[in-house]
N, C-alpha and C positions, 0 to 999 in steps of 0.2 A: 412718228410723233415728235421726237425731240426737237428735229430741225424744222418741223410745222411752225412749231411753237416759238422757235428762234426767231424764224423770218417775220414772224406776226408781232411779236414782244420788239423788233426792230423798227418795224413800221409803227406802230402806236409811240415809239420814244422819238420817233422822227417826227411825228406830230403833236406830241405833247411832252413838253420839257420837265413835267414832274414825274413822270415814269422814270422811276429809279431800278436796276438789276444788281441783286446781292447773291453771293454766291458762296458756297463754305467750301472753298478750295477743290471745287471739281469744274468742268466744264471750259478749262483754258482755252482749248483751240476751237471749241465750236463757238466761244462769244468772242472771238478775234474782231470780227466783222463791228461788232456792238461795241466792243472795247477801246476801237480803233476810233471811230466816229462820234462817242459820248464818252470820253474816258473821266468826265467827274459824274457821271451817271451811272458808274459801274465799280462796285465794292466788293473785293474780295475777304469776307471776314474768317477764312483761315476753317481749320476742322474746328469749327465753333457754332453748332446747332442754333443752341438757345441763345447765346447771344446775336446770331444773327437774325434771329426772330424778335428780341428785344429792341434791336438797333431798327428795323423793319417797324417796328410798332411807334418808335419815338419819330421818325421821318415821315411815317401817317399822320402824327400828330400835330407837326407842323405843313401839311398838307400835301405831301408828297405820296405818290403811290407806288410803292415797293412792290417788286416781284421776287419773292425769295426761291432761291431754286436750289434742290441738291436732290440725292438718292432719298426716295421714298419713306424706306423702311428709317432711315436714319433721321429725317427732318418731323416724322409724325410721333417716336419714340423718343428720342433724345430730347426733343423741344417741346414734348406733350404740355408740360405746367406752363410755359411761355405762351405756347399757342392758346392754352385756356385764359389764361389772367392777363397776358398783355394784348391776345387779340380779341379774344371770343368775348370775355367780360366787359371790356373796355370798348370795344364795335369798331375797331379800328380797321381802316382802309387798306388792308395789307393782304396781297397773294402769295399764297404758297403753292410751290411747284413742285410735286414729288415725281422723279421719274424712276423706271423699273419697278411699274405696277406689277403685282403679283409674282411669277417666278421667271421673267425672262431676264434676270440675272443668274440664267440657269445652273452654272458649273460653281458658280459662287458660294453655293448653299445657303439653309435658312437664315445664316445672320444678313444675307443680304437681299431677302424675299422681303417685299411689302404682302403680306397676306392678312395684315391683321389691321391693317390703317384704318380702312372705310369705319371699322366697329368703332377705333378709339374716336375720331374727327366726326364721326354721325352724331357721336352722344354730346357734341358742344352745342351751344345755343348761339344762335346767331350767323353759325357758320352754312356758307353754300358749298356744295361738294359736285364737283364735275368730273366725268370719266368718261371721256372720248374713247372713240372705237377706230378712229383714223386720221390720216393726215388734215384733211378736210375740215371734219368736224374739232380737229384740235385746234385749229385757227380760229374758227368761230367760237370755239369756247372760251380761248383766252380774249378775243373782243369781248365778248359778255362780261368776263372777268373784269375785266377795265373798267366798263359802265356799270359795274354793282358797286355801290358804297357799302362797305363793310368786308368782313372777311371771307375769302374764298379759299379754296384747297382744287387744286387742277392736277388730277391724277393723272398721269401718263405713262406709257410704254416707251421703248428707244426706237432705235431704227427698225426700220424692214417692216413695218406693220402695213399690210396691205390696204389698198384704196376699197372702199364700200359704198361711197356718195359720189355723185356729179357734181358738177360747179355749181349748178343751181339750186342745191340742198339747201332749205331755211331751217336754220337753228335756232329752237326757241327755248328759254330757259325755264325746265319745270316738266316741260312735255314730251313724254317717250316718245319713240317714233315705230312704228310697226312696218318692219322691213319686209316680212311676207306676210300675207294673210293665212288661215288655215282654220280648220272647225274640228278637228280632233283633238288638239291640245295645244297650250300657250307657252312657247319658250320664253323667261323672260332673262335676259342677260346684259352684261355691262362690261366697258374697256375691250382692252385686246382679243379676250375669248369668242368676242359675238363672231368673228371670221371664222371661228372653227365650230361656232353653231350653225352658221351659216351652211359649212358643208354638209352638217348633220342632218340639216333640214332638207337639203336637196337629196341625199340619199334615203329619208323617209318619204319623200315626195316618189320614190322610184319604187319603194315598198309599198305604196300605197294607203299612206297616213298623210294627214292633212295637217300639219304643223304651224300654226302663226308665230313668227319670230317677232319680239319686240327688244328693241333696245332703250333702256335707261341710261342716257347720259346724264341726266342730273339725279345722281343719287338723294340729294336734299337740296331744294322739298322735291320730295317724290309726285309724280305723276298717278294719284289715287285712280283717277278716270279710266286712264287704259288699263289699269290693271283690273278693275273691276268689271269692266265692259268685255275685258278677256275669259275671265271668270264666267260671267254669265253667256257666253257665246258658245265655248270649248268643254266646260265644265270640268276642266284638268289644268294645272299649271307646272311647270318646270322651271326652275330657276337656276343658272348657270352662272357661277363666278371664280375667276383664280384667287380665291380668297377664301379665308375660313368661312363658314356657313352660319359661325355663332356671332351675329352683331352686324352680318353684312347685309348684301344683297338682297340674300334669301329673308334674311329676318325681318328686314326693311319691308316687303311684298307681305310676308305673314301677316305682319301688324295692320297693314290695310286691310287684308283679307279679314281677319279677326275682329277688328273694329267695325265692320261693317256687316257681320254674321254672315261671312259667306262659307257656304260647306261644299265648296269646290275641292275636288281630289288633289293634293298638294305634295311637291318634294322639292327638296333642296338640294344642289349637287354641289361639290366645293370639297374644301380641307374639312373633314368633321373631326375636329377635337382634336388635329394632327399636327404636325409640320409638314411641310413638302418633303416626301422620300425622294432618295437617290440624287445622281448628280448625272448632268449631260449635257447635250443639246437643247434648246427650247422646247422642240418638236417632242424630244424624249422623256422631256421633264412632265409633257401633259399627257403621254400616253402612260407613264410611271403613277402618276396620279390621278389617274380615272376622269381626265377630262379631255381626250382624244375625240374624235369624230364618233368613231364606232361604241366608245363606253357612251356618250348622249344617246345614241340612236339605241343602244340596248337599253338605258334607262327608259327613255320614250315607250318603247315594245311592250317591257314589265308594267308600264303605268296605264297603257292602253287595255292591255289584256286584263287587267285585274280591275 
């Protein structure tokens, strides 16, 4: 996802001289091409995330389109006040890009995991939130971010994200995507964990359970219609997120269901009022924290049985 974002940012900057890249003393190597060809439009703000956001707001007030990039947990937590007051309150045309979504920085521990960022940023007015699942969707979300006149949070994993979509995929802001159809239950997920859910859906099919899989790539504004249709068609919804279930995707889906008086069977799967446990590879972290393929399968089997 990171490389897909950088490739698209480069193309955008080549076409539009108002595009400016800001970093917080990271991305030194991966920005080499951008920095070489657009040196006057690359700003390393140092390890100073709050200042980076305020600087981006100032640039936006002069008609520029800043893309401010750094590790997601540092971006959304250290600079939350500046994101709130300088970007959202003023409706500044700034794109904030957080890498390392969920616990992909697995062995670095909870200090580097972005597992509360959706909760924080979703609470802010005027903010659009994209959480793509693969490199192609990342490219399309980056293009959409540049086209939106206002603040955007682009939430990305790092390298090695498997491809899910084909080149003809059409990205629509605020529209969820049904990746697999099904009638017994709907699983709603976002971001890099969607690939794990896809594997779980295949396993469920082998067990005779028909699971619909919906990718919510736009957390805000969320696609209410696809959620309500899934509730009506299947009668059961499971949300899966590499994030706390408090205020994240699951909470957003629950709000839609409650606001529309849906009585669907419902469960959220994610970090339940805890920080991520353990250290190890990304795959090991999913297993340790109950987000592996088989964990998802077991939760679905219990929901169907009950």
